PDB file of N, CA, C and O in Angstrom, chain B, residues numbered from 101:
ATOM      1  N   MET B 101      89.504-129.789  56.406  1.00  0.00           N
ATOM      2  CA  MET B 101      89.662-130.993  56.845  1.00  0.00           C
ATOM      3  C   MET B 101      91.203-130.690  57.033  1.00  0.00           C
ATOM      4  O   MET B 101      91.776-129.793  56.414  1.00  0.00           O
ATOM      5  N   SER B 102      91.654-131.300  57.701  1.00  0.00           N
ATOM      6  CA  SER B 102      92.955-131.844  58.567  1.00  0.00           C
ATOM      7  C   SER B 102      93.446-132.335  58.132  1.00  0.00           C
ATOM      8  O   SER B 102      93.023-132.880  57.113  1.00  0.00           O
ATOM      9  N   PHE B 103      94.837-132.533  58.620  1.00  0.00           N
ATOM     10  CA  PHE B 103      96.024-132.569  58.038  1.00  0.00           C
ATOM     11  C   PHE B 103      96.014-134.574  58.262  1.00  0.00           C
ATOM     12  O   PHE B 103      96.390-135.492  57.533  1.00  0.00           O
ATOM     13  N   PHE B 104      95.566-134.531  59.239  1.00  0.00           N
ATOM     14  CA  PHE B 104      95.327-136.144  60.238  1.00  0.00           C
ATOM     15  C   PHE B 104      94.432-136.640  60.281  1.00  0.00           C
ATOM     16  O   PHE B 104      93.497-136.040  60.812  1.00  0.00           O
ATOM     17  N   GLU B 105      94.208-138.011  59.752  1.00  0.00           N
ATOM     18  CA  GLU B 105      93.024-138.791  60.604  1.00  0.00           C
ATOM     19  C   GLU B 105      92.470-138.683  61.783  1.00  0.00           C
ATOM     20  O   GLU B 105      93.235-139.108  62.648  1.00  0.00           O
ATOM     21  N   LYS B 106      91.238-138.210  62.299  1.00  0.00           N
ATOM     22  CA  LYS B 106      91.029-138.459  63.621  1.00  0.00           C
ATOM     23  C   LYS B 106      90.685-139.783  63.537  1.00  0.00           C
ATOM     24  O   LYS B 106      89.768-140.250  62.862  1.00  0.00           O
ATOM     25  N   TYR B 107      91.832-140.662  64.598  1.00  0.00           N
ATOM     26  CA  TYR B 107      90.696-142.059  65.201  1.00  0.00           C
ATOM     27  C   TYR B 107      90.577-142.230  66.619  1.00  0.00           C
ATOM     28  O   TYR B 107      91.368-142.014  67.537  1.00  0.00           O
ATOM     29  N   ASN B 108      89.233-142.731  66.578  1.00  0.00           N
ATOM     30  CA  ASN B 108      88.661-143.060  67.575  1.00  0.00           C
ATOM     31  C   ASN B 108      88.581-144.376  68.123  1.00  0.00           C
ATOM     32  O   ASN B 108      87.667-144.758  68.854  1.00  0.00           O
ATOM     33  N   GLY B 109      89.643-145.119  67.722  1.00  0.00           N
ATOM     34  CA  GLY B 109      89.612-146.419  68.325  1.00  0.00           C
ATOM     35  C   GLY B 109      88.822-147.415  66.932  1.00  0.00           C
ATOM     36  O   GLY B 109      88.276-147.074  65.883  1.00  0.00           O
ATOM     37  N   THR B 110      89.098-148.730  67.560  1.00  0.00           N
ATOM     38  CA  THR B 110      88.560-149.311  66.524  1.00  0.00           C
ATOM     39  C   THR B 110      87.233-150.576  67.049  1.00  0.00           C
ATOM     40  O   THR B 110      87.141-151.232  68.087  1.00  0.00           O
ATOM     41  N   SER B 111      86.563-150.535  66.115  1.00  0.00           N
ATOM     42  CA  SER B 111      85.267-151.940  66.817  1.00  0.00           C
ATOM     43  C   SER B 111      85.765-153.205  66.347  1.00  0.00           C
ATOM     44  O   SER B 111      84.994-154.134  66.587  1.00  0.00           O
ATOM     45  N   ASN B 112      86.916-153.543  65.696  1.00  0.00           N
ATOM     46  CA  ASN B 112      87.139-154.566  65.910  1.00  0.00           C
ATOM     47  C   ASN B 112      87.439-155.491  67.136  1.00  0.00           C
ATOM     48  O   ASN B 112      88.484-155.959  66.685  1.00  0.00           O
ATOM     49  N   ALA B 113      87.291-156.139  68.425  1.00  0.00           N
ATOM     50  CA  ALA B 113      87.555-156.912  68.908  1.00  0.00           C
ATOM     51  C   ALA B 113      88.822-157.430  69.316  1.00  0.00           C
ATOM     52  O   ALA B 113      89.279-157.249  70.445  1.00  0.00           O
ATOM     53  N   ARG B 114      89.415-158.093  68.381  1.00  0.00           N
ATOM     54  CA  ARG B 114      90.575-158.303  68.960  1.00  0.00           C
ATOM     55  C   ARG B 114      91.900-157.563  68.669  1.00  0.00           C
ATOM     56  O   ARG B 114      93.003-157.859  69.130  1.00  0.00           O
ATOM     57  N   LEU B 115      91.465-156.063  67.419  1.00  0.00           N
ATOM     58  CA  LEU B 115      92.485-155.108  67.483  1.00  0.00           C
ATOM     59  C   LEU B 115      92.155-154.302  69.054  1.00  0.00           C
ATOM     60  O   LEU B 115      92.900-154.007  69.988  1.00  0.00           O
ATOM     61  N   LEU B 116      91.165-154.182  68.900  1.00  0.00           N
ATOM     62  CA  LEU B 116      90.988-153.077  70.402  1.00  0.00           C
ATOM     63  C   LEU B 116      91.694-154.138  71.699  1.00  0.00           C
ATOM     64  O   LEU B 116      92.227-153.392  72.520  1.00  0.00           O
ATOM     65  N   ARG B 117      91.862-155.734  72.143  1.00  0.00           N
ATOM     66  CA  ARG B 117      92.634-156.674  72.804  1.00  0.00           C
ATOM     67  C   ARG B 117      93.950-155.704  72.462  1.00  0.00           C
ATOM     68  O   ARG B 117      94.409-154.771  73.120  1.00  0.00           O
ATOM     69  N   LEU B 118      94.308-156.167  71.420  1.00  0.00           N
ATOM     70  CA  LEU B 118      95.820-155.821  71.024  1.00  0.00           C
ATOM     71  C   LEU B 118      96.549-154.658  72.008  1.00  0.00           C
ATOM     72  O   LEU B 118      97.421-154.660  72.877  1.00  0.00           O
ATOM     73  N   GLU B 119      95.449-153.409  71.189  1.00  0.00           N
ATOM     74  CA  GLU B 119      96.015-152.264  71.627  1.00  0.00           C
ATOM     75  C   GLU B 119      95.690-151.539  73.177  1.00  0.00           C
ATOM     76  O   GLU B 119      95.978-150.426  73.616  1.00  0.00           O
ATOM     77  N   ARG B 120      94.793-152.965  73.916  1.00  0.00           N
ATOM     78  CA  ARG B 120      94.976-152.365  75.353  1.00  0.00           C
ATOM     79  C   ARG B 120      96.105-153.772  75.864  1.00  0.00           C
ATOM     80  O   ARG B 120      96.052-154.330  76.960  1.00  0.00           O
ATOM     81  N   VAL B 121      96.794-154.009  75.064  1.00  0.00           N
ATOM     82  CA  VAL B 121      97.728-154.558  75.938  1.00  0.00           C
ATOM     83  C   VAL B 121      99.345-154.425  75.917  1.00  0.00           C
ATOM     84  O   VAL B 121     100.220-154.905  76.637  1.00  0.00           O
ATOM     85  N   ILE B 122      99.381-153.276  74.400  1.00  0.00           N
ATOM     86  CA  ILE B 122     100.340-152.790  73.868  1.00  0.00           C
ATOM     87  C   ILE B 122     100.818-151.471  74.895  1.00  0.00           C
ATOM     88  O   ILE B 122     101.999-151.137  74.801  1.00  0.00           O
ATOM     89  N   TRP B 123     100.169-150.911  75.616  1.00  0.00           N
ATOM     90  CA  TRP B 123     101.042-149.633  76.003  1.00  0.00           C
ATOM     91  C   TRP B 123     101.768-150.032  77.733  1.00  0.00           C
ATOM     92  O   TRP B 123     102.847-149.605  78.144  1.00  0.00           O
ATOM     93  N   PRO B 124     100.485-151.253  78.755  1.00  0.00           N
ATOM     94  CA  PRO B 124     101.139-151.978  79.715  1.00  0.00           C
ATOM     95  C   PRO B 124     102.270-152.321  79.671  1.00  0.00           C
ATOM     96  O   PRO B 124     103.048-152.114  80.603  1.00  0.00           O
ATOM     97  N   LEU B 125     102.617-152.957  78.507  1.00  0.00           N
ATOM     98  CA  LEU B 125     103.467-154.016  78.233  1.00  0.00           C
ATOM     99  C   LEU B 125     104.904-152.805  77.688  1.00  0.00           C
ATOM    100  O   LEU B 125     106.115-152.934  77.867  1.00  0.00           O
ATOM    101  N   VAL B 126     104.411-152.092  77.250  1.00  0.00           N
ATOM    102  CA  VAL B 126     105.633-150.699  77.064  1.00  0.00           C
ATOM    103  C   VAL B 126     106.335-150.045  77.940  1.00  0.00           C
ATOM    104  O   VAL B 126     107.540-149.793  77.928  1.00  0.00           O
ATOM    105  N   TYR B 127     105.227-149.679  78.994  1.00  0.00           N
ATOM    106  CA  TYR B 127     105.168-148.631  80.020  1.00  0.00           C
ATOM    107  C   TYR B 127     105.698-149.570  81.158  1.00  0.00           C
ATOM    108  O   TYR B 127     106.457-149.091  82.001  1.00  0.00           O
ATOM    109  N   GLY B 128     105.349-150.815  81.211  1.00  0.00           N
ATOM    110  CA  GLY B 128     105.891-152.020  82.305  1.00  0.00           C
ATOM    111  C   GLY B 128     107.132-152.212  82.110  1.00  0.00           C
ATOM    112  O   GLY B 128     107.965-152.216  83.017  1.00  0.00           O
ATOM    113  N   GLY B 129     107.474-152.456  80.450  1.00  0.00           N
ATOM    114  CA  GLY B 129     109.236-152.940  80.738  1.00  0.00           C
ATOM    115  C   GLY B 129     109.557-151.675  80.788  1.00  0.00           C
ATOM    116  O   GLY B 129     110.770-151.810  80.946  1.00  0.00           O
ATOM    117  N   LEU B 130     109.352-150.357  80.771  1.00  0.00           N
ATOM    118  CA  LEU B 130     110.542-149.504  80.591  1.00  0.00           C
ATOM    119  C   LEU B 130     110.224-148.803  82.649  1.00  0.00           C
ATOM    120  O   LEU B 130     111.012-148.027  83.189  1.00  0.00           O
ATOM    121  N   LEU B 131     109.328-149.194  83.139  1.00  0.00           N
ATOM    122  CA  LEU B 131     109.534-149.058  84.141  1.00  0.00           C
ATOM    123  C   LEU B 131     110.315-150.378  85.569  1.00  0.00           C
ATOM    124  O   LEU B 131     110.459-150.246  86.785  1.00  0.00           O
ATOM    125  N   ALA B 132     110.605-151.421  84.709  1.00  0.00           N
ATOM    126  CA  ALA B 132     110.721-152.209  85.714  1.00  0.00           C
ATOM    127  C   ALA B 132     112.304-151.851  84.954  1.00  0.00           C
ATOM    128  O   ALA B 132     113.181-152.030  85.799  1.00  0.00           O
ATOM    129  N   LEU B 133     112.886-151.401  83.610  1.00  0.00           N
ATOM    130  CA  LEU B 133     114.237-151.131  83.686  1.00  0.00           C
ATOM    131  C   LEU B 133     114.420-150.230  84.579  1.00  0.00           C
ATOM    132  O   LEU B 133     115.289-150.440  85.426  1.00  0.00           O
ATOM    133  N   VAL B 134     113.691-149.067  84.615  1.00  0.00           N
ATOM    134  CA  VAL B 134     114.794-147.780  85.715  1.00  0.00           C
ATOM    135  C   VAL B 134     114.445-148.757  87.024  1.00  0.00           C
ATOM    136  O   VAL B 134     115.390-148.609  87.799  1.00  0.00           O
ATOM    137  N   LEU B 135     113.729-149.453  87.446  1.00  0.00           N
ATOM    138  CA  LEU B 135     113.758-149.708  89.275  1.00  0.00           C
ATOM    139  C   LEU B 135     114.771-150.982  89.039  1.00  0.00           C
ATOM    140  O   LEU B 135     115.406-151.338  90.032  1.00  0.00           O
ATOM    141  N   GLY B 136     114.987-151.738  87.744  1.00  0.00           N
ATOM    142  CA  GLY B 136     116.868-151.996  88.054  1.00  0.00           C
ATOM    143  C   GLY B 136     117.690-151.590  87.729  1.00  0.00           C
ATOM    144  O   GLY B 136     118.652-152.351  87.839  1.00  0.00           O
ATOM    145  N   TRP B 137     118.004-150.245  87.131  1.00  0.00           N
ATOM    146  CA  TRP B 137     118.867-148.768  87.207  1.00  0.00           C
ATOM    147  C   TRP B 137     119.136-148.407  88.710  1.00  0.00           C
ATOM    148  O   TRP B 137     120.231-148.275  89.257  1.00  0.00           O
ATOM    149  N   PHE B 138     117.686-148.258  89.333  1.00  0.00           N
ATOM    150  CA  PHE B 138     118.368-147.355  91.085  1.00  0.00           C
ATOM    151  C   PHE B 138     118.628-148.528  91.656  1.00  0.00           C
ATOM    152  O   PHE B 138     119.397-148.535  92.617  1.00  0.00           O
ATOM    153  N   THR B 139     118.182-149.464  91.298  1.00  0.00           N
ATOM    154  CA  THR B 139     118.780-150.929  92.349  1.00  0.00           C
ATOM    155  C   THR B 139     119.795-152.182  91.982  1.00  0.00           C
ATOM    156  O   THR B 139     119.981-153.240  92.584  1.00  0.00           O
ATOM    157  N   ASP B 140     120.314-151.724  90.908  1.00  0.00           N
ATOM    158  CA  ASP B 140     121.681-151.739  90.503  1.00  0.00           C
ATOM    159  C   ASP B 140     122.904-151.633  91.318  1.00  0.00           C
ATOM    160  O   ASP B 140     123.934-152.184  90.929  1.00  0.00           O
ATOM    161  N   ASN B 141     122.879-151.139  92.134  1.00  0.00           N
ATOM    162  CA  ASN B 141     123.741-150.723  93.109  1.00  0.00           C
ATOM    163  C   ASN B 141     124.029-151.682  94.485  1.00  0.00           C
ATOM    164  O   ASN B 141     125.076-152.273  94.748  1.00  0.00           O
ATOM    165  N   THR B 142     123.015-151.658  95.126  1.00  0.00           N
ATOM    166  CA  THR B 142     122.344-152.337  95.906  1.00  0.00           C
ATOM    167  C   THR B 142     122.078-153.882  96.691  1.00  0.00           C
ATOM    168  O   THR B 142     122.333-154.403  97.777  1.00  0.00           O
ATOM    169  N   GLN B 143     121.072-154.409  94.775  1.00  0.00           N
ATOM    170  CA  GLN B 143     120.679-155.644  94.874  1.00  0.00           C
ATOM    171  C   GLN B 143     120.914-156.182  93.191  1.00  0.00           C
ATOM    172  O   GLN B 143     120.123-156.122  92.250  1.00  0.00           O
ATOM    173  N   GLY B 144     121.958-156.579  93.234  1.00  0.00           N
ATOM    174  CA  GLY B 144     122.867-156.522  91.974  1.00  0.00           C
ATOM    175  C   GLY B 144     121.621-158.419  91.355  1.00  0.00           C
ATOM    176  O   GLY B 144     121.382-158.587  90.160  1.00  0.00           O
ATOM    177  N   ALA B 145     121.246-159.164  92.131  1.00  0.00           N
ATOM    178  CA  ALA B 145     120.734-159.890  91.432  1.00  0.00           C
ATOM    179  C   ALA B 145     118.960-159.216  91.063  1.00  0.00           C
ATOM    180  O   ALA B 145     118.337-159.080  90.010  1.00  0.00           O
ATOM    181  N   ASP B 146     118.725-159.009  92.087  1.00  0.00           N
ATOM    182  CA  ASP B 146     117.315-158.249  91.456  1.00  0.00           C
ATOM    183  C   ASP B 146     117.480-157.540  90.637  1.00  0.00           C
ATOM    184  O   ASP B 146     116.580-157.520  89.797  1.00  0.00           O
ATOM    185  N   ALA B 147     118.515-156.716  90.444  1.00  0.00           N
ATOM    186  CA  ALA B 147     118.642-155.605  89.020  1.00  0.00           C
ATOM    187  C   ALA B 147     118.082-156.235  87.988  1.00  0.00           C
ATOM    188  O   ALA B 147     117.135-156.126  87.209  1.00  0.00           O
ATOM    189  N   THR B 148     119.475-157.312  88.379  1.00  0.00           N
ATOM    190  CA  THR B 148     119.239-158.692  86.759  1.00  0.00           C
ATOM    191  C   THR B 148     118.206-159.248  86.427  1.00  0.00           C
ATOM    192  O   THR B 148     118.055-159.600  85.257  1.00  0.00           O
ATOM    193  N   GLY B 149     117.054-159.502  87.564  1.00  0.00           N
ATOM    194  CA  GLY B 149     115.880-160.050  86.990  1.00  0.00           C
ATOM    195  C   GLY B 149     115.287-158.570  86.671  1.00  0.00           C
ATOM    196  O   GLY B 149     115.055-158.482  85.465  1.00  0.00           O
ATOM    197  N   LEU B 150     115.004-157.508  87.305  1.00  0.00           N
ATOM    198  CA  LEU B 150     114.855-156.627  86.660  1.00  0.00           C
ATOM    199  C   LEU B 150     114.414-156.199  85.010  1.00  0.00           C
ATOM    200  O   LEU B 150     113.362-156.009  84.400  1.00  0.00           O
ATOM    201  N   TYR B 151     116.141-156.169  84.650  1.00  0.00           N
ATOM    202  CA  TYR B 151     116.013-155.804  83.658  1.00  0.00           C
ATOM    203  C   TYR B 151     115.925-156.851  82.795  1.00  0.00           C
ATOM    204  O   TYR B 151     115.603-156.528  81.652  1.00  0.00           O
ATOM    205  N   ALA B 152     116.060-157.680  82.938  1.00  0.00           N
ATOM    206  CA  ALA B 152     115.639-159.023  82.187  1.00  0.00           C
ATOM    207  C   ALA B 152     113.880-158.910  81.423  1.00  0.00           C
ATOM    208  O   ALA B 152     113.296-158.951  80.340  1.00  0.00           O
ATOM    209  N   VAL B 153     113.617-158.720  83.107  1.00  0.00           N
ATOM    210  CA  VAL B 153     111.628-158.817  82.327  1.00  0.00           C
ATOM    211  C   VAL B 153     111.529-157.471  82.221  1.00  0.00           C
ATOM    212  O   VAL B 153     111.064-157.476  81.081  1.00  0.00           O
ATOM    213  N   GLY B 154     111.598-156.288  82.506  1.00  0.00           N
ATOM    214  CA  GLY B 154     111.749-154.667  81.667  1.00  0.00           C
ATOM    215  C   GLY B 154     111.929-155.012  80.382  1.00  0.00           C
ATOM    216  O   GLY B 154     111.081-154.586  79.598  1.00  0.00           O
ATOM    217  N   SER B 155     113.209-155.972  79.754  1.00  0.00           N
ATOM    218  CA  SER B 155     113.573-155.668  78.233  1.00  0.00           C
ATOM    219  C   SER B 155     112.560-156.759  77.344  1.00  0.00           C
ATOM    220  O   SER B 155     112.146-156.738  76.185  1.00  0.00           O
ATOM    221  N   ILE B 156     112.372-157.771  78.560  1.00  0.00           N
ATOM    222  CA  ILE B 156     111.321-158.345  77.768  1.00  0.00           C
ATOM    223  C   ILE B 156     110.104-158.247  77.000  1.00  0.00           C
ATOM    224  O   ILE B 156     109.730-158.605  75.884  1.00  0.00           O
ATOM    225  N   ALA B 157     109.425-157.391  78.386  1.00  0.00           N
ATOM    226  CA  ALA B 157     108.096-156.570  78.123  1.00  0.00           C
ATOM    227  C   ALA B 157     107.927-155.035  77.259  1.00  0.00           C
ATOM    228  O   ALA B 157     106.976-154.271  77.089  1.00  0.00           O
ATOM    229  N   LEU B 158     109.390-155.033  76.819  1.00  0.00           N
ATOM    230  CA  LEU B 158     109.682-154.200  75.763  1.00  0.00           C
ATOM    231  C   LEU B 158     109.539-154.205  75.168  1.00  0.00           C
ATOM    232  O   LEU B 158     109.002-153.253  74.602  1.00  0.00           O
ATOM    233  N   ALA B 159     109.872-155.333  74.591  1.00  0.00           N
ATOM    234  CA  ALA B 159     110.112-155.652  73.435  1.00  0.00           C
ATOM    235  C   ALA B 159     109.082-156.135  72.914  1.00  0.00           C
ATOM    236  O   ALA B 159     108.815-155.937  71.729  1.00  0.00           O
ATOM    237  N   MET B 160     108.242-156.933  73.808  1.00  0.00           N
ATOM    238  CA  MET B 160     107.416-157.362  73.346  1.00  0.00           C
ATOM    239  C   MET B 160     106.457-156.639  73.231  1.00  0.00           C
ATOM    240  O   MET B 160     105.501-157.256  72.762  1.00  0.00           O
ATOM    241  N   GLY B 161     106.156-155.108  73.539  1.00  0.00           N
ATOM    242  CA  GLY B 161     105.329-154.455  73.691  1.00  0.00           C
ATOM    243  C   GLY B 161     105.669-154.005  72.112  1.00  0.00           C
ATOM    244  O   GLY B 161     104.799-154.095  71.246  1.00  0.00           O
ATOM    245  N   LEU B 162     107.026-153.509  71.820  1.00  0.00           N
ATOM    246  CA  LEU B 162     107.529-153.028  70.470  1.00  0.00           C
ATOM    247  C   LEU B 162     106.866-153.641  69.216  1.00  0.00           C
ATOM    248  O   LEU B 162     106.164-153.301  68.264  1.00  0.00           O
ATOM    249  N   VAL B 163     107.660-155.065  69.897  1.00  0.00           N
ATOM    250  CA  VAL B 163     107.038-155.901  68.582  1.00  0.00           C
ATOM    251  C   VAL B 163     105.161-155.832  68.178  1.00  0.00           C
ATOM    252  O   VAL B 163     104.637-155.943  67.069  1.00  0.00           O
ATOM    253  N   ALA B 164     104.600-155.646  69.317  1.00  0.00           N
ATOM    254  CA  ALA B 164     102.744-156.084  69.574  1.00  0.00           C
ATOM    255  C   ALA B 164     102.486-154.569  68.742  1.00  0.00           C
ATOM    256  O   ALA B 164     101.781-154.559  67.732  1.00  0.00           O
ATOM    257  N   PHE B 165     103.310-152.936  69.419  1.00  0.00           N
ATOM    258  CA  PHE B 165     103.062-151.821  68.324  1.00  0.00           C
ATOM    259  C   PHE B 165     102.968-152.435  67.091  1.00  0.00           C
ATOM    260  O   PHE B 165     101.878-152.845  66.690  1.00  0.00           O
ATOM    261  N   TYR B 166     104.307-152.583  66.230  1.00  0.00           N
ATOM    262  CA  TYR B 166     104.471-152.169  64.667  1.00  0.00           C
ATOM    263  C   TYR B 166     103.452-153.443  64.372  1.00  0.00           C
ATOM    264  O   TYR B 166     102.737-153.262  63.387  1.00  0.00           O
ATOM    265  N   TRP B 167     103.287-154.583  65.000  1.00  0.00           N
ATOM    266  CA  TRP B 167     102.334-155.621  64.134  1.00  0.00           C
ATOM    267  C   TRP B 167     100.685-155.054  64.406  1.00  0.00           C
ATOM    268  O   TRP B 167      99.736-155.382  63.694  1.00  0.00           O
ATOM    269  N   ARG B 168     100.601-154.157  65.570  1.00  0.00           N
ATOM    270  CA  ARG B 168      99.027-153.189  65.478  1.00  0.00           C
ATOM    271  C   ARG B 168      99.355-152.561  64.278  1.00  0.00           C
ATOM    272  O   ARG B 168      98.534-152.610  63.363  1.00  0.00           O
ATOM    273  N   SER B 169     100.858-151.737  64.059  1.00  0.00           N
ATOM    274  CA  SER B 169     100.405-150.627  62.793  1.00  0.00           C
ATOM    275  C   SER B 169     100.704-151.508  61.511  1.00  0.00           C
ATOM    276  O   SER B 169     101.535-151.089  60.705  1.00  0.00           O
ATOM    277  N   ARG B 170     100.169-152.510  61.330  1.00  0.00           N
ATOM    278  CA  ARG B 170     100.317-153.364  60.045  1.00  0.00           C
ATOM    279  C   ARG B 170      99.141-154.123  59.718  1.00  0.00           C
ATOM    280  O   ARG B 170      98.866-154.683  58.657  1.00  0.00           O
ATOM    281  N   GLN B 171      98.275-154.035  61.139  1.00  0.00           N
ATOM    282  CA  GLN B 171      96.692-154.498  60.491  1.00  0.00           C
ATOM    283  C   GLN B 171      95.776-153.910  60.232  1.00  0.00           C
ATOM    284  O   GLN B 171      95.347-153.149  61.100  1.00  0.00           O
ATOM    285  N   ARG B 172      95.408-153.955  59.554  1.00  0.00           N
ATOM    286  CA  ARG B 172      93.868-152.793  58.973  1.00  0.00           C
ATOM    287  C   ARG B 172      92.697-153.768  59.395  1.00  0.00           C
ATOM    288  O   ARG B 172      92.430-154.968  59.337  1.00  0.00           O
ATOM    289  N   GLU B 173      92.055-152.389  59.928  1.00  0.00           N
ATOM    290  CA  GLU B 173      90.850-153.191  59.948  1.00  0.00           C
ATOM    291  C   GLU B 173      89.191-153.349  58.876  1.00  0.00           C
ATOM    292  O   GLU B 173      88.546-152.649  58.095  1.00  0.00           O
ATOM    293  N   GLU B 174      89.145-154.245  59.274  1.00  0.00           N
ATOM    294  CA  GLU B 174      88.267-154.743  58.162  1.00  0.00           C
ATOM    295  C   GLU B 174      86.621-154.009  58.161  1.00  0.00           C
ATOM    296  O   GLU B 174      85.801-154.332  57.301  1.00  0.00           O
TER     297      GLU B 174
END
């Protein structure tokens, strides 16, 4: 018997779609924030847009991650 339960995914289509959306939002938001940080010195307006898009995507991903953690598979 292991300490952690093995998770092989879900068979619920709604939860599966949510799981597939979470990680692109989180990683895409982080990527946009890093790109904004690199372009901040040369292109200020572009960096502001990347900061805004990255922050929104990251926040949506984290909210979806929290929401998925509260859902139960039926």
